[in-house]
PyMOL Python script that loads the backbone (N, CA, C, O; Angstrom):
from pymol import cmd

cmd.read_pdbstr("""\
ATOM      1  N   MET A   1      44.499  12.834 -73.150  1.00  0.00           N
ATOM      2  CA  MET A   1      44.341  12.941 -71.732  1.00  0.00           C
ATOM      3  C   MET A   1      44.537  11.562 -71.046  1.00  0.00           C
ATOM      4  O   MET A   1      43.937  10.541 -71.381  1.00  0.00           O
ATOM      5  N   LYS A   2      45.485  11.658 -70.007  1.00  0.00           N
ATOM      6  CA  LYS A   2      45.699  10.446 -69.203  1.00  0.00           C
ATOM      7  C   LYS A   2      44.768  10.216 -67.974  1.00  0.00           C
ATOM      8  O   LYS A   2      44.718  10.999 -67.026  1.00  0.00           O
ATOM      9  N   GLY A   3      44.040   9.079 -68.076  1.00  0.00           N
ATOM     10  CA  GLY A   3      43.309   8.687 -66.911  1.00  0.00           C
ATOM     11  C   GLY A   3      41.884   9.028 -67.082  1.00  0.00           C
ATOM     12  O   GLY A   3      41.043   8.214 -66.701  1.00  0.00           O
ATOM     13  N   GLY A   4      41.478  10.291 -67.686  1.00  0.00           N
ATOM     14  CA  GLY A   4      40.201  10.665 -67.918  1.00  0.00           C
ATOM     15  C   GLY A   4      39.463  10.747 -66.572  1.00  0.00           C
ATOM     16  O   GLY A   4      40.105  10.911 -65.534  1.00  0.00           O
ATOM     17  N   ASP A   5      38.177  10.640 -66.573  1.00  0.00           N
ATOM     18  CA  ASP A   5      37.260  10.628 -65.523  1.00  0.00           C
ATOM     19  C   ASP A   5      37.664   9.712 -64.396  1.00  0.00           C
ATOM     20  O   ASP A   5      37.486  10.012 -63.215  1.00  0.00           O
ATOM     21  N   GLU A   6      38.168   8.678 -64.767  1.00  0.00           N
ATOM     22  CA  GLU A   6      38.364   7.557 -63.867  1.00  0.00           C
ATOM     23  C   GLU A   6      39.620   7.898 -62.835  1.00  0.00           C
ATOM     24  O   GLU A   6      39.829   7.306 -61.777  1.00  0.00           O
ATOM     25  N   ALA A   7      40.356   8.914 -63.345  1.00  0.00           N
ATOM     26  CA  ALA A   7      41.591   9.374 -62.473  1.00  0.00           C
ATOM     27  C   ALA A   7      41.100  10.311 -61.381  1.00  0.00           C
ATOM     28  O   ALA A   7      41.875  10.669 -60.494  1.00  0.00           O
ATOM     29  N   ILE A   8      39.913  10.693 -61.416  1.00  0.00           N
ATOM     30  CA  ILE A   8      39.374  11.650 -60.275  1.00  0.00           C
ATOM     31  C   ILE A   8      38.843  10.760 -59.227  1.00  0.00           C
ATOM     32  O   ILE A   8      37.963   9.941 -59.492  1.00  0.00           O
ATOM     33  N   ALA A   9      39.316  10.881 -58.114  1.00  0.00           N
ATOM     34  CA  ALA A   9      38.654  10.120 -57.017  1.00  0.00           C
ATOM     35  C   ALA A   9      37.377  10.871 -56.386  1.00  0.00           C
ATOM     36  O   ALA A   9      37.466  11.948 -55.796  1.00  0.00           O
ATOM     37  N   LEU A  10      36.432  10.315 -56.544  1.00  0.00           N
ATOM     38  CA  LEU A  10      35.179  10.829 -55.837  1.00  0.00           C
ATOM     39  C   LEU A  10      35.018  10.415 -54.454  1.00  0.00           C
ATOM     40  O   LEU A  10      35.297   9.270 -54.098  1.00  0.00           O
ATOM     41  N   GLY A  11      34.594  11.274 -53.690  1.00  0.00           N
ATOM     42  CA  GLY A  11      34.362  10.989 -52.276  1.00  0.00           C
ATOM     43  C   GLY A  11      33.216  11.800 -51.628  1.00  0.00           C
ATOM     44  O   GLY A  11      32.617  12.643 -52.296  1.00  0.00           O
ATOM     45  N   LYS A  12      32.929  11.578 -50.443  1.00  0.00           N
ATOM     46  CA  LYS A  12      31.728  12.366 -49.865  1.00  0.00           C
ATOM     47  C   LYS A  12      32.165  13.728 -49.560  1.00  0.00           C
ATOM     48  O   LYS A  12      33.323  13.910 -49.183  1.00  0.00           O
ATOM     49  N   ARG A  13      31.315  14.738 -49.694  1.00  0.00           N
ATOM     50  CA  ARG A  13      31.734  16.027 -49.374  1.00  0.00           C
ATOM     51  C   ARG A  13      30.899  16.490 -48.117  1.00  0.00           C
ATOM     52  O   ARG A  13      29.894  15.900 -47.720  1.00  0.00           O
ATOM     53  N   GLY A  14      31.458  17.659 -47.520  1.00  0.00           N
ATOM     54  CA  GLY A  14      30.796  18.092 -46.413  1.00  0.00           C
ATOM     55  C   GLY A  14      31.195  17.499 -45.002  1.00  0.00           C
ATOM     56  O   GLY A  14      32.026  16.600 -44.873  1.00  0.00           O
ATOM     57  N   ARG A  15      30.563  18.058 -44.029  1.00  0.00           N
ATOM     58  CA  ARG A  15      30.800  17.439 -42.681  1.00  0.00           C
ATOM     59  C   ARG A  15      30.367  15.985 -42.600  1.00  0.00           C
ATOM     60  O   ARG A  15      29.387  15.554 -43.207  1.00  0.00           O
ATOM     61  N   ARG A  16      31.186  15.219 -41.784  1.00  0.00           N
ATOM     62  CA  ARG A  16      30.741  13.971 -41.322  1.00  0.00           C
ATOM     63  C   ARG A  16      29.463  14.074 -40.465  1.00  0.00           C
ATOM     64  O   ARG A  16      29.245  15.022 -39.711  1.00  0.00           O
ATOM     65  N   TYR A  17      28.625  13.012 -40.644  1.00  0.00           N
ATOM     66  CA  TYR A  17      27.404  12.996 -39.696  1.00  0.00           C
ATOM     67  C   TYR A  17      27.998  13.124 -38.276  1.00  0.00           C
ATOM     68  O   TYR A  17      28.981  12.471 -37.922  1.00  0.00           O
ATOM     69  N   GLY A  18      27.344  14.004 -37.480  1.00  0.00           N
ATOM     70  CA  GLY A  18      27.578  14.035 -36.058  1.00  0.00           C
ATOM     71  C   GLY A  18      28.822  15.059 -35.641  1.00  0.00           C
ATOM     72  O   GLY A  18      29.092  15.322 -34.469  1.00  0.00           O
ATOM     73  N   HIS A  19      29.486  15.556 -36.708  1.00  0.00           N
ATOM     74  CA  HIS A  19      30.568  16.373 -36.591  1.00  0.00           C
ATOM     75  C   HIS A  19      30.192  17.765 -36.016  1.00  0.00           C
ATOM     76  O   HIS A  19      29.340  18.412 -36.624  1.00  0.00           O
ATOM     77  N   GLN A  20      30.683  18.211 -35.041  1.00  0.00           N
ATOM     78  CA  GLN A  20      30.378  19.423 -34.510  1.00  0.00           C
ATOM     79  C   GLN A  20      28.966  19.721 -34.072  1.00  0.00           C
ATOM     80  O   GLN A  20      28.436  20.801 -34.335  1.00  0.00           O
ATOM     81  N   ARG A  21      28.361  18.768 -33.408  1.00  0.00           N
ATOM     82  CA  ARG A  21      27.112  18.968 -33.026  1.00  0.00           C
ATOM     83  C   ARG A  21      27.003  19.552 -31.526  1.00  0.00           C
ATOM     84  O   ARG A  21      27.903  19.386 -30.703  1.00  0.00           O
ATOM     85  N   SER A  22      26.014  20.134 -31.300  1.00  0.00           N
ATOM     86  CA  SER A  22      25.795  20.793 -30.024  1.00  0.00           C
ATOM     87  C   SER A  22      25.644  19.872 -28.830  1.00  0.00           C
ATOM     88  O   SER A  22      26.125  20.091 -27.719  1.00  0.00           O
ATOM     89  N   LEU A  23      24.882  18.756 -29.201  1.00  0.00           N
ATOM     90  CA  LEU A  23      24.551  17.987 -28.055  1.00  0.00           C
ATOM     91  C   LEU A  23      25.206  16.618 -28.199  1.00  0.00           C
ATOM     92  O   LEU A  23      25.296  16.153 -29.335  1.00  0.00           O
ATOM     93  N   THR A  24      25.649  15.964 -27.212  1.00  0.00           N
ATOM     94  CA  THR A  24      26.191  14.659 -27.051  1.00  0.00           C
ATOM     95  C   THR A  24      24.975  13.738 -27.427  1.00  0.00           C
ATOM     96  O   THR A  24      23.817  14.150 -27.359  1.00  0.00           O
ATOM     97  N   SER A  25      25.301  12.487 -27.821  1.00  0.00           N
ATOM     98  CA  SER A  25      24.184  11.451 -28.054  1.00  0.00           C
ATOM     99  C   SER A  25      23.482  11.260 -26.661  1.00  0.00           C
ATOM    100  O   SER A  25      22.269  11.052 -26.635  1.00  0.00           O
ATOM    101  N   GLU A  26      24.180  11.323 -25.565  1.00  0.00           N
ATOM    102  CA  GLU A  26      23.530  11.112 -24.248  1.00  0.00           C
ATOM    103  C   GLU A  26      22.453  12.189 -23.987  1.00  0.00           C
ATOM    104  O   GLU A  26      21.347  11.879 -23.545  1.00  0.00           O
ATOM    105  N   GLN A  27      22.819  13.520 -24.284  1.00  0.00           N
ATOM    106  CA  GLN A  27      22.110  14.675 -24.157  1.00  0.00           C
ATOM    107  C   GLN A  27      20.826  14.582 -25.082  1.00  0.00           C
ATOM    108  O   GLN A  27      19.706  14.922 -24.700  1.00  0.00           O
ATOM    109  N   GLU A  28      21.097  14.114 -26.261  1.00  0.00           N
ATOM    110  CA  GLU A  28      19.895  14.027 -27.202  1.00  0.00           C
ATOM    111  C   GLU A  28      18.895  12.967 -26.740  1.00  0.00           C
ATOM    112  O   GLU A  28      17.690  13.095 -26.956  1.00  0.00           O
ATOM    113  N   GLN A  29      19.393  11.971 -26.132  1.00  0.00           N
ATOM    114  CA  GLN A  29      18.546  10.889 -25.661  1.00  0.00           C
ATOM    115  C   GLN A  29      17.797  11.378 -24.441  1.00  0.00           C
ATOM    116  O   GLN A  29      16.663  10.944 -24.240  1.00  0.00           O
ATOM    117  N   GLU A  30      18.369  12.285 -23.580  1.00  0.00           N
ATOM    118  CA  GLU A  30      17.675  12.814 -22.507  1.00  0.00           C
ATOM    119  C   GLU A  30      16.578  13.821 -22.953  1.00  0.00           C
ATOM    120  O   GLU A  30      15.501  13.814 -22.356  1.00  0.00           O
ATOM    121  N   ILE A  31      16.783  14.613 -23.887  1.00  0.00           N
ATOM    122  CA  ILE A  31      15.866  15.543 -24.448  1.00  0.00           C
ATOM    123  C   ILE A  31      14.739  14.696 -25.106  1.00  0.00           C
ATOM    124  O   ILE A  31      13.555  14.903 -24.841  1.00  0.00           O
ATOM    125  N   LYS A  32      15.107  13.838 -25.879  1.00  0.00           N
ATOM    126  CA  LYS A  32      14.075  13.023 -26.465  1.00  0.00           C
ATOM    127  C   LYS A  32      13.141  12.188 -25.471  1.00  0.00           C
ATOM    128  O   LYS A  32      11.957  12.041 -25.772  1.00  0.00           O
ATOM    129  N   ASN A  33      13.621  11.673 -24.364  1.00  0.00           N
ATOM    130  CA  ASN A  33      12.853  11.057 -23.266  1.00  0.00           C
ATOM    131  C   ASN A  33      12.058  12.248 -22.693  1.00  0.00           C
ATOM    132  O   ASN A  33      10.857  12.096 -22.471  1.00  0.00           O
ATOM    133  N   LEU A  34      12.604  13.309 -22.467  1.00  0.00           N
ATOM    134  CA  LEU A  34      11.935  14.435 -21.737  1.00  0.00           C
ATOM    135  C   LEU A  34      10.653  14.748 -22.638  1.00  0.00           C
ATOM    136  O   LEU A  34       9.539  14.810 -22.119  1.00  0.00           O
ATOM    137  N   ILE A  35      10.828  14.923 -23.864  1.00  0.00           N
ATOM    138  CA  ILE A  35       9.820  15.223 -24.879  1.00  0.00           C
ATOM    139  C   ILE A  35       8.649  14.079 -24.853  1.00  0.00           C
ATOM    140  O   ILE A  35       7.463  14.404 -24.799  1.00  0.00           O
ATOM    141  N   MET A  36       9.029  12.871 -24.890  1.00  0.00           N
ATOM    142  CA  MET A  36       8.125  11.745 -24.998  1.00  0.00           C
ATOM    143  C   MET A  36       7.415  11.580 -23.706  1.00  0.00           C
ATOM    144  O   MET A  36       6.297  11.065 -23.709  1.00  0.00           O
ATOM    145  N   GLU A  37       7.955  11.965 -22.632  1.00  0.00           N
ATOM    146  CA  GLU A  37       7.276  11.508 -21.377  1.00  0.00           C
ATOM    147  C   GLU A  37       6.546  12.629 -20.621  1.00  0.00           C
ATOM    148  O   GLU A  37       5.874  12.382 -19.620  1.00  0.00           O
ATOM    149  N   ASN A  38       6.691  13.850 -21.116  1.00  0.00           N
ATOM    150  CA  ASN A  38       6.204  15.072 -20.478  1.00  0.00           C
ATOM    151  C   ASN A  38       5.603  16.088 -21.535  1.00  0.00           C
ATOM    152  O   ASN A  38       5.990  16.103 -22.704  1.00  0.00           O
ATOM    153  N   THR A  39       4.763  16.817 -21.106  1.00  0.00           N
ATOM    154  CA  THR A  39       4.421  18.258 -21.822  1.00  0.00           C
ATOM    155  C   THR A  39       5.143  19.250 -21.267  1.00  0.00           C
ATOM    156  O   THR A  39       5.633  19.137 -20.144  1.00  0.00           O
ATOM    157  N   PRO A  40       5.269  20.293 -21.995  1.00  0.00           N
ATOM    158  CA  PRO A  40       6.091  21.546 -21.693  1.00  0.00           C
ATOM    159  C   PRO A  40       5.701  21.939 -20.295  1.00  0.00           C
ATOM    160  O   PRO A  40       6.580  22.057 -19.442  1.00  0.00           O
ATOM    161  N   ASP A  41       4.412  22.153 -20.004  1.00  0.00           N
ATOM    162  CA  ASP A  41       4.015  22.762 -18.719  1.00  0.00           C
ATOM    163  C   ASP A  41       4.278  21.686 -17.626  1.00  0.00           C
ATOM    164  O   ASP A  41       4.411  22.089 -16.470  1.00  0.00           O
ATOM    165  N   GLN A  42       4.355  20.530 -17.853  1.00  0.00           N
ATOM    166  CA  GLN A  42       4.686  19.547 -16.789  1.00  0.00           C
ATOM    167  C   GLN A  42       6.129  19.776 -16.296  1.00  0.00           C
ATOM    168  O   GLN A  42       6.442  19.486 -15.142  1.00  0.00           O
ATOM    169  N   ILE A  43       6.974  20.280 -17.145  1.00  0.00           N
ATOM    170  CA  ILE A  43       8.358  20.485 -16.767  1.00  0.00           C
ATOM    171  C   ILE A  43       8.658  21.971 -16.434  1.00  0.00           C
ATOM    172  O   ILE A  43       9.812  22.392 -16.347  1.00  0.00           O
ATOM    173  N   GLY A  44       7.570  22.734 -16.254  1.00  0.00           N
ATOM    174  CA  GLY A  44       7.752  24.128 -15.998  1.00  0.00           C
ATOM    175  C   GLY A  44       7.824  25.107 -16.943  1.00  0.00           C
ATOM    176  O   GLY A  44       7.953  26.278 -16.587  1.00  0.00           O
ATOM    177  N   LEU A  45       7.754  24.771 -18.225  1.00  0.00           N
ATOM    178  CA  LEU A  45       7.559  25.631 -19.344  1.00  0.00           C
ATOM    179  C   LEU A  45       6.332  26.199 -19.553  1.00  0.00           C
ATOM    180  O   LEU A  45       5.742  25.913 -20.595  1.00  0.00           O
ATOM    181  N   LEU A  46       5.748  27.073 -18.635  1.00  0.00           N
ATOM    182  CA  LEU A  46       4.405  27.318 -18.731  1.00  0.00           C
ATOM    183  C   LEU A  46       3.865  28.048 -19.778  1.00  0.00           C
ATOM    184  O   LEU A  46       2.645  28.081 -19.935  1.00  0.00           O
ATOM    185  N   PRO A  47       4.772  28.748 -20.653  1.00  0.00           N
ATOM    186  CA  PRO A  47       4.226  29.455 -21.839  1.00  0.00           C
ATOM    187  C   PRO A  47       3.771  28.491 -22.912  1.00  0.00           C
ATOM    188  O   PRO A  47       3.008  28.879 -23.796  1.00  0.00           O
ATOM    189  N   TYR A  48       4.191  27.314 -22.864  1.00  0.00           N
ATOM    190  CA  TYR A  48       3.980  26.331 -23.838  1.00  0.00           C
ATOM    191  C   TYR A  48       3.050  25.260 -23.460  1.00  0.00           C
ATOM    192  O   TYR A  48       3.204  24.693 -22.378  1.00  0.00           O
ATOM    193  N   ALA A  49       2.074  24.925 -24.276  1.00  0.00           N
ATOM    194  CA  ALA A  49       1.151  23.821 -24.005  1.00  0.00           C
ATOM    195  C   ALA A  49       1.548  22.594 -24.858  1.00  0.00           C
ATOM    196  O   ALA A  49       1.300  21.463 -24.438  1.00  0.00           O
ATOM    197  N   LEU A  50       2.151  22.789 -26.033  1.00  0.00           N
ATOM    198  CA  LEU A  50       2.573  21.712 -26.789  1.00  0.00           C
ATOM    199  C   LEU A  50       4.149  21.836 -27.259  1.00  0.00           C
ATOM    200  O   LEU A  50       4.728  22.922 -27.237  1.00  0.00           O
ATOM    201  N   TRP A  51       4.709  20.762 -27.634  1.00  0.00           N
ATOM    202  CA  TRP A  51       6.080  20.789 -28.063  1.00  0.00           C
ATOM    203  C   TRP A  51       6.201  21.451 -29.477  1.00  0.00           C
ATOM    204  O   TRP A  51       5.775  20.937 -30.511  1.00  0.00           O
ATOM    205  N   THR A  52       6.859  22.697 -29.384  1.00  0.00           N
ATOM    206  CA  THR A  52       7.107  23.460 -30.595  1.00  0.00           C
ATOM    207  C   THR A  52       8.616  23.491 -30.676  1.00  0.00           C
ATOM    208  O   THR A  52       9.205  23.015 -29.706  1.00  0.00           O
ATOM    209  N   ARG A  53       9.356  23.984 -31.696  1.00  0.00           N
ATOM    210  CA  ARG A  53      10.584  24.122 -31.754  1.00  0.00           C
ATOM    211  C   ARG A  53      11.135  25.142 -30.634  1.00  0.00           C
ATOM    212  O   ARG A  53      12.198  24.937 -30.048  1.00  0.00           O
ATOM    213  N   ASP A  54      10.372  26.179 -30.408  1.00  0.00           N
ATOM    214  CA  ASP A  54      10.506  27.081 -29.228  1.00  0.00           C
ATOM    215  C   ASP A  54      10.740  26.378 -27.874  1.00  0.00           C
ATOM    216  O   ASP A  54      11.707  26.509 -27.122  1.00  0.00           O
ATOM    217  N   ALA A  55       9.593  25.568 -27.721  1.00  0.00           N
ATOM    218  CA  ALA A  55       9.488  24.770 -26.435  1.00  0.00           C
ATOM    219  C   ALA A  55      10.640  23.848 -26.247  1.00  0.00           C
ATOM    220  O   ALA A  55      11.167  23.708 -25.143  1.00  0.00           O
ATOM    221  N   VAL A  56      11.036  23.218 -27.311  1.00  0.00           N
ATOM    222  CA  VAL A  56      12.156  22.269 -27.309  1.00  0.00           C
ATOM    223  C   VAL A  56      13.507  23.158 -27.099  1.00  0.00           C
ATOM    224  O   VAL A  56      14.435  22.727 -26.415  1.00  0.00           O
ATOM    225  N   ARG A  57      13.539  24.174 -27.609  1.00  0.00           N
ATOM    226  CA  ARG A  57      14.780  25.038 -27.501  1.00  0.00           C
ATOM    227  C   ARG A  57      14.902  25.509 -26.043  1.00  0.00           C
ATOM    228  O   ARG A  57      15.992  25.519 -25.471  1.00  0.00           O
ATOM    229  N   GLU A  58      13.803  25.886 -25.476  1.00  0.00           N
ATOM    230  CA  GLU A  58      13.806  26.239 -24.015  1.00  0.00           C
ATOM    231  C   GLU A  58      14.186  25.009 -23.106  1.00  0.00           C
ATOM    232  O   GLU A  58      14.951  25.153 -22.153  1.00  0.00           O
ATOM    233  N   ALA A  59      13.670  23.893 -23.407  1.00  0.00           N
ATOM    234  CA  ALA A  59      13.922  22.761 -22.657  1.00  0.00           C
ATOM    235  C   ALA A  59      15.408  22.325 -22.637  1.00  0.00           C
ATOM    236  O   ALA A  59      15.982  21.971 -21.607  1.00  0.00           O
ATOM    237  N   ILE A  60      15.961  22.377 -23.819  1.00  0.00           N
ATOM    238  CA  ILE A  60      17.495  22.389 -23.935  1.00  0.00           C
ATOM    239  C   ILE A  60      18.230  23.268 -23.215  1.00  0.00           C
ATOM    240  O   ILE A  60      19.288  22.920 -22.690  1.00  0.00           O
ATOM    241  N   LYS A  61      17.755  24.478 -23.119  1.00  0.00           N
ATOM    242  CA  LYS A  61      18.490  25.604 -22.369  1.00  0.00           C
ATOM    243  C   LYS A  61      18.411  25.206 -20.920  1.00  0.00           C
ATOM    244  O   LYS A  61      19.389  25.181 -20.173  1.00  0.00           O
ATOM    245  N   VAL A  62      17.139  24.886 -20.561  1.00  0.00           N
ATOM    246  CA  VAL A  62      17.050  24.582 -19.065  1.00  0.00           C
ATOM    247  C   VAL A  62      17.674  23.445 -18.622  1.00  0.00           C
ATOM    248  O   VAL A  62      18.355  23.529 -17.600  1.00  0.00           O
ATOM    249  N   SER A  63      17.556  22.242 -19.281  1.00  0.00           N
ATOM    250  CA  SER A  63      18.120  21.109 -18.808  1.00  0.00           C
ATOM    251  C   SER A  63      19.591  20.857 -19.246  1.00  0.00           C
ATOM    252  O   SER A  63      20.262  19.997 -18.676  1.00  0.00           O
ATOM    253  N   GLN A  64      20.013  21.499 -20.110  1.00  0.00           N
ATOM    254  CA  GLN A  64      21.452  21.149 -20.647  1.00  0.00           C
ATOM    255  C   GLN A  64      22.304  22.432 -20.540  1.00  0.00           C
ATOM    256  O   GLN A  64      23.521  22.288 -20.658  1.00  0.00           O
ATOM    257  N   GLY A  65      21.810  23.665 -20.333  1.00  0.00           N
ATOM    258  CA  GLY A  65      22.579  24.863 -20.354  1.00  0.00           C
ATOM    259  C   GLY A  65      23.140  25.261 -21.630  1.00  0.00           C
ATOM    260  O   GLY A  65      24.141  25.974 -21.689  1.00  0.00           O
ATOM    261  N   ILE A  66      22.460  24.775 -22.775  1.00  0.00           N
ATOM    262  CA  ILE A  66      22.944  25.070 -24.042  1.00  0.00           C
ATOM    263  C   ILE A  66      21.899  25.927 -24.797  1.00  0.00           C
ATOM    264  O   ILE A  66      20.769  25.482 -24.999  1.00  0.00           O
ATOM    265  N   VAL A  67      22.259  27.099 -25.195  1.00  0.00           N
ATOM    266  CA  VAL A  67      21.489  28.094 -26.025  1.00  0.00           C
ATOM    267  C   VAL A  67      21.756  27.661 -27.563  1.00  0.00           C
ATOM    268  O   VAL A  67      22.864  27.750 -28.093  1.00  0.00           O
ATOM    269  N   MET A  68      20.656  27.205 -28.174  1.00  0.00           N
ATOM    270  CA  MET A  68      20.684  26.798 -29.598  1.00  0.00           C
ATOM    271  C   MET A  68      19.880  27.509 -30.625  1.00  0.00           C
ATOM    272  O   MET A  68      18.678  27.691 -30.431  1.00  0.00           O
ATOM    273  N   PRO A  69      20.407  27.878 -31.592  1.00  0.00           N
ATOM    274  CA  PRO A  69      19.508  28.453 -32.568  1.00  0.00           C
ATOM    275  C   PRO A  69      18.323  27.714 -33.077  1.00  0.00           C
ATOM    276  O   PRO A  69      18.401  26.497 -33.246  1.00  0.00           O
ATOM    277  N   ILE A  70      17.217  28.378 -33.336  1.00  0.00           N
ATOM    278  CA  ILE A  70      15.942  27.726 -33.564  1.00  0.00           C
ATOM    279  C   ILE A  70      16.090  26.797 -34.709  1.00  0.00           C
ATOM    280  O   ILE A  70      15.470  25.734 -34.683  1.00  0.00           O
ATOM    281  N   ARG A  71      16.902  27.116 -35.778  1.00  0.00           N
ATOM    282  CA  ARG A  71      17.042  26.210 -36.863  1.00  0.00           C
ATOM    283  C   ARG A  71      17.738  25.036 -36.492  1.00  0.00           C
ATOM    284  O   ARG A  71      17.364  23.971 -36.984  1.00  0.00           O
ATOM    285  N   THR A  72      18.776  25.059 -35.632  1.00  0.00           N
ATOM    286  CA  THR A  72      19.420  23.817 -35.151  1.00  0.00           C
ATOM    287  C   THR A  72      18.433  22.908 -34.509  1.00  0.00           C
ATOM    288  O   THR A  72      18.412  21.703 -34.761  1.00  0.00           O
ATOM    289  N   VAL A  73      17.593  23.502 -33.658  1.00  0.00           N
ATOM    290  CA  VAL A  73      16.553  22.744 -33.034  1.00  0.00           C
ATOM    291  C   VAL A  73      15.741  21.957 -34.003  1.00  0.00           C
ATOM    292  O   VAL A  73      15.517  20.756 -33.850  1.00  0.00           O
ATOM    293  N   GLY A  74      15.259  22.736 -35.108  1.00  0.00           N
ATOM    294  CA  GLY A  74      14.628  22.005 -36.183  1.00  0.00           C
ATOM    295  C   GLY A  74      15.375  20.930 -36.912  1.00  0.00           C
ATOM    296  O   GLY A  74      14.825  19.920 -37.350  1.00  0.00           O
ATOM    297  N   ASP A  75      16.721  21.206 -37.030  1.00  0.00           N
ATOM    298  CA  ASP A  75      17.433  20.071 -37.560  1.00  0.00           C
ATOM    299  C   ASP A  75      17.414  18.794 -36.677  1.00  0.00           C
ATOM    300  O   ASP A  75      17.243  17.669 -37.148  1.00  0.00           O
ATOM    301  N   TYR A  76      17.607  19.060 -35.335  1.00  0.00           N
ATOM    302  CA  TYR A  76      17.592  17.973 -34.500  1.00  0.00           C
ATOM    303  C   TYR A  76      16.343  17.186 -34.510  1.00  0.00           C
ATOM    304  O   TYR A  76      16.371  15.956 -34.475  1.00  0.00           O
ATOM    305  N   LEU A  77      15.236  17.872 -34.559  1.00  0.00           N
ATOM    306  CA  LEU A  77      13.923  17.318 -34.560  1.00  0.00           C
ATOM    307  C   LEU A  77      13.543  16.527 -35.927  1.00  0.00           C
ATOM    308  O   LEU A  77      12.766  15.574 -35.988  1.00  0.00           O
ATOM    309  N   SER A  78      14.232  17.100 -36.987  1.00  0.00           N
ATOM    310  CA  SER A  78      13.803  16.415 -38.271  1.00  0.00           C
ATOM    311  C   SER A  78      14.637  15.043 -38.503  1.00  0.00           C
ATOM    312  O   SER A  78      14.283  14.178 -39.305  1.00  0.00           O
ATOM    313  N   CYS A  79      15.789  14.967 -37.692  1.00  0.00           N
ATOM    314  CA  CYS A  79      16.521  13.801 -37.922  1.00  0.00           C
ATOM    315  C   CYS A  79      16.465  12.729 -36.683  1.00  0.00           C
ATOM    316  O   CYS A  79      17.178  11.726 -36.649  1.00  0.00           O
ATOM    317  N   SER A  80      15.560  13.067 -35.715  1.00  0.00           N
ATOM    318  CA  SER A  80      15.329  12.198 -34.597  1.00  0.00           C
ATOM    319  C   SER A  80      14.397  11.038 -35.005  1.00  0.00           C
ATOM    320  O   SER A  80      13.395  11.187 -35.704  1.00  0.00           O
ATOM    321  N   SER A  81      14.826   9.875 -34.499  1.00  0.00           N
ATOM    322  CA  SER A  81      13.896   8.750 -34.723  1.00  0.00           C
ATOM    323  C   SER A  81      13.482   7.939 -33.529  1.00  0.00           C
ATOM    324  O   SER A  81      12.708   6.991 -33.666  1.00  0.00           O
TER     325      SER A  81
END
""", "prot")
cmd.dss("prot")
cmd.show_as("cartoon", "prot")
cmd.util.cbc("prot")
cmd.orient("prot")
């Protein structure tokens, strides 16, 4: 065998971080600020008293005009810092 395991170039697999994201980094920051500075009812999301994935999803829809799957909202929330 010529080269063996060393002949196989290993690289990262999958999508690059941030590739094909629904929100720009500016939009992400706007939503983050909105959540940190307000409660849902303060911005007119009356059915919600606390920030849940559903409430964040609705806030994104209202403020950015983007309808996002609930799982994607969870992904954004889990990686925010």
